C-alpha positions as CSV (number, residue, x, y, z in Angstrom):
1,M,-23.1,-8.2,-39.1
2,S,-24.6,-5.4,-37.4
3,V,-24.5,-2.8,-34.3
4,T,-26.5,-3.7,-31.2
5,I,-27.6,-0.7,-29.1
6,D,-29.3,-1.2,-25.7
7,P,-32.5,0.8,-25.6
8,S,-31.5,2.5,-22.6
9,A,-27.9,3.5,-23.7
10,H,-27.1,6.5,-25.3
11,V,-25.2,6.9,-28.1
12,D,-24.9,10.5,-29.9
13,P,-25.9,10.2,-33.7
14,K,-22.2,11.5,-34.6
15,A,-20.2,8.7,-32.7
16,Q,-18.6,6.1,-35.5
17,L,-19.2,2.7,-34.7
18,E,-18.2,-0.3,-37.0
19,D,-19.5,-3.8,-37.2
20,G,-20.2,-6.0,-34.1
21,V,-20.1,-3.1,-31.9
22,Y,-22.0,-4.1,-28.5
23,V,-23.5,-0.8,-26.6
24,G,-24.8,-2.2,-23.4
25,P,-27.7,-1.1,-21.1
26,L,-27.3,2.9,-19.5
27,C,-23.9,3.5,-21.5
28,V,-23.4,7.1,-22.8
29,V,-20.9,7.6,-26.1
30,G,-19.7,10.8,-26.8
31,P,-19.9,12.4,-30.3
32,E,-16.1,12.1,-31.1
33,V,-15.9,8.7,-29.6
34,K,-14.6,5.8,-32.7
35,L,-15.6,2.2,-31.7
36,H,-13.8,-0.3,-33.8
37,K,-15.2,-3.9,-34.8
38,N,-16.5,-6.0,-32.0
39,V,-15.8,-3.3,-29.4
40,R,-18.1,-4.4,-26.5
41,L,-19.4,-1.9,-23.8
42,V,-20.9,-4.5,-21.2
43,S,-22.7,-1.4,-19.3
44,Q,-22.8,2.1,-17.9
45,V,-19.9,2.6,-19.8
46,S,-18.8,6.7,-20.0
47,L,-17.2,7.5,-23.3
48,S,-16.4,10.9,-24.2
49,G,-14.4,13.3,-26.1
50,D,-11.9,12.1,-29.3
51,T,-11.7,8.8,-27.7
52,T,-10.6,5.8,-30.3
53,I,-11.2,2.2,-29.3
54,G,-9.8,-0.3,-31.3
55,A,-11.3,-3.9,-32.3
56,D,-12.1,-7.1,-30.0
57,C,-12.0,-4.6,-26.6
58,E,-13.9,-5.0,-23.9
59,L,-15.0,-2.3,-21.6
60,Y,-16.9,-3.2,-18.1
61,P,-19.6,-1.2,-15.7
62,F,-18.3,2.2,-14.5
63,V,-15.0,2.7,-17.2
64,S,-14.9,6.4,-18.2
65,M,-13.1,7.6,-20.7
66,G,-12.1,10.7,-22.6
67,H,-13.2,13.2,-20.2
68,P,-11.0,16.5,-19.3
69,P,-7.5,15.2,-17.8
70,Q,-6.9,16.5,-14.0
71,D,-4.2,18.8,-15.0
72,F,-4.9,22.5,-14.0
73,K,-2.9,23.8,-16.9
74,H,-5.2,22.2,-19.3
75,Q,-7.1,24.7,-21.2
76,G,-9.8,22.9,-23.0
77,G,-7.8,22.3,-26.0
78,A,-7.9,19.7,-28.5
79,V,-6.4,16.2,-26.7
80,R,-7.2,12.3,-27.4
81,I,-7.0,9.0,-26.1
82,V,-5.9,6.1,-29.1
83,I,-6.3,2.4,-28.0
84,G,-5.2,-0.1,-29.6
85,E,-7.0,-3.8,-30.7
86,R,-8.3,-6.7,-27.8
87,N,-7.6,-4.8,-24.3
88,V,-9.9,-5.4,-21.6
89,F,-10.8,-2.7,-19.1
90,R,-12.6,-4.1,-16.0
91,E,-14.9,-2.3,-13.5
92,L,-14.2,1.7,-12.5
93,V,-11.0,2.0,-14.8
94,N,-10.7,5.7,-16.0
95,V,-8.4,7.0,-18.4
96,H,-7.9,10.7,-19.1
97,P,-6.8,12.0,-22.3
98,G,-3.9,14.1,-23.0
99,S,-3.2,17.8,-22.0
100,D,-2.9,21.1,-24.3
101,A,-0.7,21.9,-21.7
102,G,1.6,18.8,-22.9
103,R,1.2,16.1,-25.4
104,P,-2.0,16.1,-26.4
105,D,-2.6,12.1,-26.9
106,T,-2.8,9.3,-24.3
107,V,-2.0,6.1,-26.1
108,I,-2.7,2.4,-25.2
109,G,-1.0,-0.4,-27.2
110,S,-2.9,-3.8,-27.5
111,D,-3.2,-6.7,-25.7
112,C,-3.3,-4.8,-22.4
113,Y,-5.5,-5.9,-19.2
114,M,-6.3,-2.8,-16.6
115,M,-8.0,-4.5,-13.7
116,V,-10.5,-3.1,-11.3
117,G,-10.0,1.0,-10.3
118,S,-6.9,1.3,-12.0
119,H,-6.3,4.8,-13.6
120,L,-4.3,6.1,-16.2
121,A,-3.4,10.1,-16.1
122,H,-3.1,12.3,-18.4
123,E,-0.6,12.2,-21.5
124,G,0.4,8.5,-20.5
125,Q,2.1,6.1,-23.1
126,M,1.3,2.2,-22.4
127,G,3.0,-0.6,-24.7
128,D,1.5,-3.7,-25.7
129,H,0.5,-6.6,-23.2
130,V,0.6,-5.0,-20.4
131,V,-0.9,-5.8,-17.3
132,V,-2.1,-3.3,-14.4
133,S,-3.7,-4.8,-11.4
134,N,-6.4,-3.7,-9.1
135,G,-6.4,0.0,-7.7
136,V,-2.7,1.0,-9.4
137,Q,-2.5,4.5,-10.0
138,I,-0.3,6.2,-12.6
139,G,0.3,9.7,-12.9
140,G,0.4,12.1,-15.7
141,C,2.9,11.7,-18.6
142,V,3.9,8.1,-17.4
143,S,5.6,5.8,-20.0
144,I,5.0,1.9,-20.0
145,G,7.0,-0.6,-21.9
146,D,5.7,-3.5,-23.5
147,H,4.7,-6.8,-21.0
148,A,5.2,-4.5,-18.0
149,V,3.2,-5.8,-14.7
150,L,2.0,-3.3,-12.1
151,G,1.0,-5.2,-9.0
152,G,-2.2,-4.5,-7.2
153,L,-2.6,-0.8,-5.6
154,S,0.9,0.2,-6.4
155,A,1.4,3.8,-7.4
156,V,3.7,5.6,-10.3
157,H,4.7,9.0,-9.8
158,Q,4.2,11.6,-12.8
159,F,6.9,11.7,-15.6
160,T,8.1,8.3,-14.5
161,R,9.4,5.6,-17.0
162,I,8.4,1.8,-16.2
163,G,10.6,-0.4,-19.0
164,A,9.8,-3.2,-20.8
165,H,9.3,-6.5,-18.9
166,A,9.6,-5.1,-15.5
167,F,7.3,-5.5,-12.3
168,V,6.1,-3.5,-9.9
169,G,5.0,-5.3,-6.6
170,G,2.0,-4.9,-4.9
171,M,1.7,-1.5,-2.9
172,A,5.3,-0.1,-4.4
173,T,5.5,3.6,-4.7
174,V,7.3,4.5,-7.9
175,T,9.1,7.9,-8.0
176,S,12.2,6.7,-10.3
177,D,12.4,5.2,-13.6
178,V,12.4,1.4,-13.6
179,I,14.9,-0.3,-15.9
180,P,13.5,-3.2,-18.5
181,F,13.4,-6.0,-17.1
182,G,13.8,-4.9,-13.5
183,S,11.8,-5.8,-10.6
184,V,10.9,-3.2,-8.1
185,V,9.4,-3.4,-4.5
186,G,8.7,-1.5,-1.7
187,N,7.7,2.4,-0.3
188,M,9.7,4.0,-1.3
189,A,10.5,1.3,-4.2
190,H,14.1,0.2,-5.0
191,L,15.2,-2.3,-7.5
192,A,15.0,-5.6,-6.3
193,G,16.8,-7.9,-9.0
194,L,15.6,-8.9,-12.3
195,N,12.1,-10.2,-13.4
196,I,13.2,-13.6,-13.9
197,V,10.0,-15.4,-13.6
198,G,8.4,-12.8,-16.2
199,L,11.7,-13.4,-18.7
200,K,11.1,-17.3,-17.9
201,R,7.0,-16.9,-18.6
202,R,7.8,-15.2,-22.1
203,G,10.2,-18.1,-23.6
204,F,13.5,-16.2,-22.9
205,D,15.9,-18.6,-23.2
206,R,18.8,-19.4,-20.9
207,K,21.8,-17.8,-22.0
208,T,19.9,-14.5,-22.6
209,I,18.7,-14.4,-18.6
210,R,22.4,-15.5,-17.7
211,D,23.8,-12.2,-20.1
212,L,21.2,-10.6,-18.2
213,R,22.3,-11.0,-14.6
214,S,25.8,-10.8,-15.5
215,A,25.0,-7.2,-16.6
216,Y,23.0,-6.6,-14.0
217,R,25.8,-7.4,-11.2
218,L,28.2,-5.4,-13.1
219,L,26.0,-2.6,-13.8
220,F,24.7,-2.0,-10.1
221,A,27.9,-3.4,-8.4
222,L,29.7,-1.0,-5.7
223,E,32.9,-0.6,-7.6
224,G,33.6,2.8,-9.4
225,T,31.1,5.3,-10.5
226,F,27.4,4.4,-12.2
227,A,28.6,6.2,-14.9
228,E,31.9,4.2,-15.4
229,R,29.8,0.7,-14.8
230,L,27.1,2.0,-17.4
231,E,30.1,2.0,-19.9
232,D,31.6,-0.8,-19.1
233,T,28.2,-2.5,-19.7
234,A,27.5,-1.0,-22.9
235,R,31.4,-2.0,-24.1
236,I,31.2,-6.1,-23.1
237,Y,27.4,-6.3,-24.1
238,A,27.3,-4.2,-27.3
239,E,26.3,-7.6,-29.2
240,N,23.5,-8.0,-26.7
241,P,20.1,-6.9,-27.8
242,E,18.4,-6.8,-24.4
243,V,21.2,-5.6,-22.0
244,M,21.2,-2.6,-24.8
245,Q,17.9,-1.8,-24.4
246,I,18.7,-1.5,-20.5
247,V,21.5,0.4,-21.5
248,E,19.9,2.9,-23.8
249,F,16.7,3.6,-21.6
250,I,19.3,4.4,-18.7
251,R,20.9,6.9,-21.4
252,G,17.5,8.3,-22.1
253,Q,16.7,9.5,-18.6
254,E,15.1,12.9,-18.5
255,R,12.9,13.7,-15.3
256,R,13.5,11.0,-12.8
257,N,16.6,9.1,-11.6
258,I,17.1,5.7,-12.0
259,C,15.2,3.2,-9.5
260,M,18.6,1.8,-7.8
261,P,19.2,-1.1,-5.4
262,K,19.0,-0.3,-1.6
263,H,22.9,-0.9,-1.6
264,N,23.4,1.9,-4.5
């Protein structure tokens, strides 16, 4: 197996390309870039900086990664992008590295799909099996859990957390943390329930879904304070790992409030 580089592409001699890499027409690959086995750059891809892309990833025309972050505090220090395996980046996707004013790395897991025109800003942390639909704009320092789905043209404010298995509706504007398994819609986004469709698609059993629904109703009821309801939920469902994932997510709140239902 060998590396294939189109004659019109420019690949810096210092770049590291493993077996099976394909670099298509008019691509530009910088000196610090590392492409693992079978990475495919379809055409007109621009890769710069300390950017590592895992095996079997596909990058389509006009994908741009590794250029300096859009962070006015960044002073040009060492930053990087680390990407896992089997990810797909469609046309016009843009990913920025970390910032020397904060976290130096942007990290994307494996088996993610970023659709046309989506953007992941500096210091982004994305888990595995995440779907980012067309035109989604993700601000700096955002964390996205495994199996999250972000609907088309939605926007996520900087420092926001999106929990695992969460769903963000199309054109939603998210300025608060979204709990794991939650579903948010609207501008400004509010919690509209659990991502039941996603839970069923991923094989969660009926009991787990029933317990999550019961815990959700308790957690976001109108009686008592939210802190009291959170502790009640943690006590009642202490042996349920999915519910406790929500509890620990809320307890880990730092920069943003938790996205709540309208009635809260």
